[in-house]
C-alpha positions in Angstrom: 98.5 84.6 66.9 102.2 84.0 66.8 104.1 85.1 70.1 108.2 85.4 70.5 109.7 82.7 72.8 109.8 83.3 76.3 113.1 84.5 78.1 114.1 82.9 81.3 113.3 86.2 83.6 109.8 85.9 82.4 107.5 83.0 84.1 106.0 81.2 81.0 104.8 78.0 82.8 103.6 74.9 80.9 100.1 73.7 81.5 96.7 74.1 80.7 95.1 77.7 79.8 92.2 77.1 82.4 92.1 78.8 85.7 91.4 77.6 89.1 88.8 79.7 91.4 91.3 81.8 93.3 92.5 85.6 93.5 96.1 85.9 93.8 98.5 88.3 95.9 102.4 88.0 95.4 104.1 90.6 97.4 106.3 91.8 100.2 104.2 92.2 103.2 104.6 95.7 104.1 102.4 98.5 104.4 102.5 100.5 100.9 101.9 97.6 98.7 98.2 97.4 100.1 97.6 93.8 100.4 95.1 94.5 103.2 93.3 96.0 100.4 92.9 92.8 98.4 92.1 90.6 101.8 89.4 93.0 102.6 87.6 93.1 99.4 87.7 89.0 99.3 86.5 88.9 103.0 83.3 91.0 101.6 82.6 89.3 98.6 83.9 85.7 99.9 86.0 85.1 97.5 88.8 82.8 97.1 92.1 84.3 98.0 95.8 83.2 97.8 98.5 85.4 99.7 102.0 84.5 98.5 104.6 86.3 100.1 106.3 87.4 103.9 107.3 90.6 105.4 106.8 92.5 108.9 102.7 92.5 108.3 102.7 88.7 108.1 100.8 88.2 111.4 98.2 91.3 110.9 97.5 90.0 107.2 96.8 86.5 108.9 94.9 88.1 111.6 92.7 89.9 109.2 92.2 86.9 106.5 88.8 85.5 106.3 87.6 81.9 105.7 88.1 82.5 102.0 91.4 83.8 102.2 94.8 81.4 102.8 98.1 83.3 103.6 100.8 81.0 102.5 103.8 83.2 103.6 106.9 82.8 101.8 107.1 80.0 98.7 109.6 78.6 96.7 109.7 79.7 93.2 107.9 76.9 91.5 105.5 77.3 93.7 104.6 80.8 93.2 104.8 80.0 89.0 102.4 77.4 89.4 100.1 79.8 91.4 100.6 82.5 88.7 99.4 79.6 85.9 96.3 78.6 87.7 94.9 81.7 89.5 91.4 83.6 88.0 93.7 86.7 88.2 96.4 88.7 89.9 95.3 91.3 92.5 97.7 94.3 92.4 97.0 97.0 95.3 100.0 99.2 95.7 101.8 101.9 93.6 105.0 100.7 92.0 107.4 102.8 89.9 107.5 99.3 87.4 105.7 96.4 89.2 107.0 93.4 87.9 104.7 91.1 89.3 101.7 92.1 86.7 104.3 91.2 84.0 105.1 88.0 85.6 101.2 87.3 85.9 100.5 88.5 82.4 103.2 86.2 81.0 101.6 83.5 82.9 98.7 84.2 80.7 96.5 85.4 83.6 94.8 89.1 83.9 95.4 91.4 86.4 93.1 93.8 88.5 95.5 96.7 89.1 95.5 100.3 91.4 95.3 102.8 88.6 98.7 104.2 89.4 102.2 104.1 88.6 103.7 101.6 86.3 101.0 99.4 85.9 99.2 101.9 83.9 101.7 101.3 81.2 102.3 97.6 81.6 98.3 96.5 82.0 95.8 97.1 79.3 92.6 98.5 80.5 90.0 95.6 79.2 92.7 93.4 77.5 94.9 91.9 79.9 93.1 93.3 83.3 91.3 96.1 84.6 92.2 98.8 86.8 90.1 100.5 90.2 90.5 104.1 90.6 90.6 104.2 94.7 93.0 102.2 97.1 89.9 101.0 99.3 88.1 97.8 99.7 84.9 98.8 98.0 86.6 100.2 95.1 88.5 96.9 94.7 85.7 94.7 95.4 83.7 96.8 92.7 86.5 96.3 89.8 86.5 92.3 91.0 82.8 91.8 90.3 83.2 94.0 86.7 86.3 91.4 86.1 83.4 88.6 87.0 80.6 90.3 85.1 82.6 91.2 81.6 82.1 89.1 78.9 85.5 89.0 77.7 87.1 85.8 77.9 90.5 87.0 78.8 92.8 85.0 75.9 96.0 83.7 77.6 97.8 83.8 74.6 96.9 87.4 73.8 97.9 88.0 77.1 101.3 86.4 77.5 102.1 87.8 73.9 101.6 91.6 75.4 104.0 90.6 78.2 106.6 89.4 75.7 107.5 93.4 75.1 109.1 93.3 78.3 111.4 90.3 78.2 115.0 90.6 78.0 115.1 90.0 73.9 112.7 92.9 73.1 115.0 95.3 75.8 117.5 94.5 74.5 116.1 95.5 70.9 114.8 98.4 72.0 117.8 99.8 73.6 120.3 99.0 70.7 117.9 101.1 68.4 118.0 103.9 70.9 121.9 103.5 71.5 122.4 103.4 67.6 120.3 106.6 67.2 122.0 108.7 69.9 125.5 107.4 67.9 124.3 108.5 64.8 123.4 112.2 66.1 126.6 112.7 68.1 128.8 112.1 65.1 126.5 114.4 63.0 127.7 117.3 65.5 130.9 117.4 63.3 133.8 119.0 65.3 131.8 119.1 68.7 130.2 122.4 68.7 126.8 120.9 68.7 127.6 118.2 71.0 129.1 121.0 73.6 125.9 122.7 73.6 123.9 119.5 74.2 126.4 118.6 77.3 126.2 121.9 78.9 122.5 121.6 78.6 120.8 118.7 79.5 117.5 117.7 78.0 114.5 119.2 80.0 111.8 116.6 80.2 109.7 118.1 77.3 112.6 119.8 75.4 112.9 117.5 72.1 115.3 120.1 70.5 117.9 118.8 72.9 117.5 115.6 72.4 115.1 112.6 74.1 113.9 112.5 77.2 112.5 109.8 79.3 108.7 109.3 78.6 106.1 108.5 81.9 107.6 106.5 84.3 110.8 106.2 82.6 109.6 103.9 79.9 111.4 103.4 77.0 108.1 103.7 74.5 107.8 107.0 76.1 111.1 107.8 74.9 111.1 106.6 71.6 108.2 108.9 71.1 110.1 111.6 71.8 112.9 110.5 69.7 110.6 110.0 66.6 109.3 113.7 66.9 113.1 115.2 67.5 113.7 113.4 64.1 111.4 115.1 62.2 112.2 118.6 64.1 116.0 117.6 63.7 116.1 117.0 60.2 114.0 120.7 59.3 117.1 122.2 61.3 119.5 120.3 59.0 118.1 122.0 56.1 118.5 125.8 57.4 122.1 127.5 57.8 123.5 126.3 61.6 121.0 123.7 62.0 122.0 120.6 64.1 123.8 118.8 61.0 126.5 121.9 60.5 129.2 123.4 62.5 128.3 126.8 61.9 126.1 128.5 64.8 123.7 130.9 63.2 124.1 134.6 63.7 121.5 134.8 67.5 123.2 132.1 68.7 126.7 132.9 70.2 129.6 130.6 69.3 130.6 128.2 72.3 
């Protein structure tokens, strides 16, 4: 399997692909991150856990930590990268619009055990680069950890890294330019501006493919491109009829703007 070269915004530490036996949390210590779930679950199971990060709940997390949990507080980037490289898996217990930490862990070749909500559902591949749990409770997370340990899958680091590459700078630039070129092409096809004027007066709704692409789930580019592909087929059909998207003449049922 080949994989594109890493970009500077995604960690890809050097070193062996063998992992240590500890689970990892890298997070700001605030309530909505739900670091308490990771601590409680690892206390319950007696699993080693390393917590990296600081915030208003630092003292509380340290009080909650049992013998198997180490709370390191703030750490420098090189220490964080080293822990990403060596952890057994990242525990991601909060709900984020995107969530960069799971992508950083996967870029280091490590799987993610994540709450099934928000951006993690679009960055983590269930059963391939990680596992999900469905309720924000210590019991549900503990069950996911046990399922992770009992699976026969080897969680190959190279496959996980390659999946993370799609969230890197170069891939984002390529996809963004593809979408920009598509927008520019259809803007130019609007002719003297009548179709463009109709479009500008009526912003596209979330599911209105006929008026241009809308952002997909969680604002991801993949969702947007799926809509773009559907819209392109629809626009081609319209351009073949009088008053279609590729002409300047309105149909008899559509008032002249």
